C-alpha positions as CSV (number, residue, x, y, z in Angstrom):
1,M,24.7,-1.4,9.1
2,K,21.3,-1.7,10.0
3,I,19.1,-5.0,10.0
4,K,15.5,-4.9,9.8
5,I,13.4,-8.4,10.7
6,L,10.2,-8.9,9.8
7,A,8.5,-11.3,11.9
8,T,5.8,-13.6,10.6
9,G,5.4,-15.8,13.7
10,G,6.1,-19.6,13.2
11,T,7.6,-21.9,15.5
12,F,10.3,-19.3,16.6
13,D,7.2,-17.1,18.3
14,K,5.1,-19.9,19.4
15,I,4.0,-20.1,23.0
16,Y,2.6,-23.6,23.5
17,H,-0.1,-23.8,26.5
18,D,-0.1,-27.5,26.8
19,A,0.9,-31.3,25.9
20,K,-1.6,-31.3,23.1
21,S,0.4,-28.7,21.7
22,D,-2.2,-26.2,21.8
23,F,-0.3,-23.0,21.0
24,H,-0.7,-19.0,20.4
25,I,1.9,-16.7,18.5
26,G,3.7,-14.5,20.9
27,E,5.9,-11.3,20.4
28,P,9.0,-12.1,18.1
29,M,11.7,-13.3,19.8
30,A,14.3,-12.0,18.1
31,T,14.7,-9.2,20.3
32,T,15.2,-11.1,23.0
33,I,17.7,-13.4,21.2
34,L,19.4,-10.9,19.8
35,E,19.9,-8.9,22.8
36,E,21.5,-11.7,25.0
37,A,23.8,-12.5,22.4
38,N,25.1,-9.1,22.5
39,V,25.1,-8.2,18.7
40,T,26.8,-5.2,18.4
41,F,24.7,-4.0,15.2
42,E,21.5,-2.2,14.6
43,F,18.2,-4.1,14.1
44,E,14.6,-3.2,14.3
45,V,12.0,-6.2,14.8
46,E,8.8,-5.9,13.7
47,S,5.9,-8.2,13.8
48,I,3.8,-8.4,10.7
49,L,1.7,-11.4,11.0
50,K,1.6,-13.5,13.9
51,K,0.7,-16.8,12.0
52,D,1.8,-20.5,11.7
53,S,3.3,-20.9,8.4
54,L,0.6,-23.3,7.7
55,E,-2.2,-20.6,8.2
56,L,-0.4,-18.3,5.5
57,N,-2.4,-17.3,2.5
58,D,-1.8,-15.4,-0.8
59,E,-3.2,-12.5,1.1
60,D,-0.4,-13.1,3.6
61,R,2.3,-13.5,1.2
62,E,1.5,-10.0,-0.2
63,I,1.5,-8.3,3.0
64,I,5.4,-9.7,3.3
65,H,6.0,-8.9,-0.3
66,Q,5.0,-5.2,0.0
67,K,6.7,-4.8,3.2
68,V,10.2,-5.6,1.6
69,K,9.4,-3.9,-1.2
70,N,8.4,-0.4,0.4
71,D,10.9,-0.6,3.2
72,S,13.7,1.9,3.1
73,C,16.1,-0.9,4.6
74,D,18.1,-2.7,2.2
75,R,19.2,-5.5,4.6
76,I,15.7,-7.4,5.3
77,V,15.4,-10.8,7.3
78,I,12.2,-12.5,7.3
79,I,11.5,-14.9,10.1
80,H,8.8,-17.5,9.1
81,G,7.9,-20.8,9.9
82,T,9.3,-23.8,8.1
83,D,6.3,-25.4,6.6
84,T,5.2,-23.2,3.9
85,M,8.4,-21.0,3.6
86,I,9.3,-22.0,0.1
87,T,5.9,-21.2,-0.9
88,T,6.3,-17.7,0.3
89,A,9.6,-17.2,-1.3
90,M,8.4,-18.0,-4.4
91,C,6.1,-15.2,-4.5
């Protein structure tokens, strides 16, 4: 079984620079976390947006939709920030 993980950014991948919440979106943490957890299933992580979910727009949501629709993997997890997750899920 292979799981494809599409990383869009959000808190999961944020790197904070100071106490004022200045941040940028880094590389997906999913690979590191899954490797440290010694998972036994095959996975592939793909970074597709690197945006805070509050910055996602309809074009970004269409990118997510097309990635899922056109991927040959039948098990896909989307890593997405919590603020607009429901909006994206409804697309």
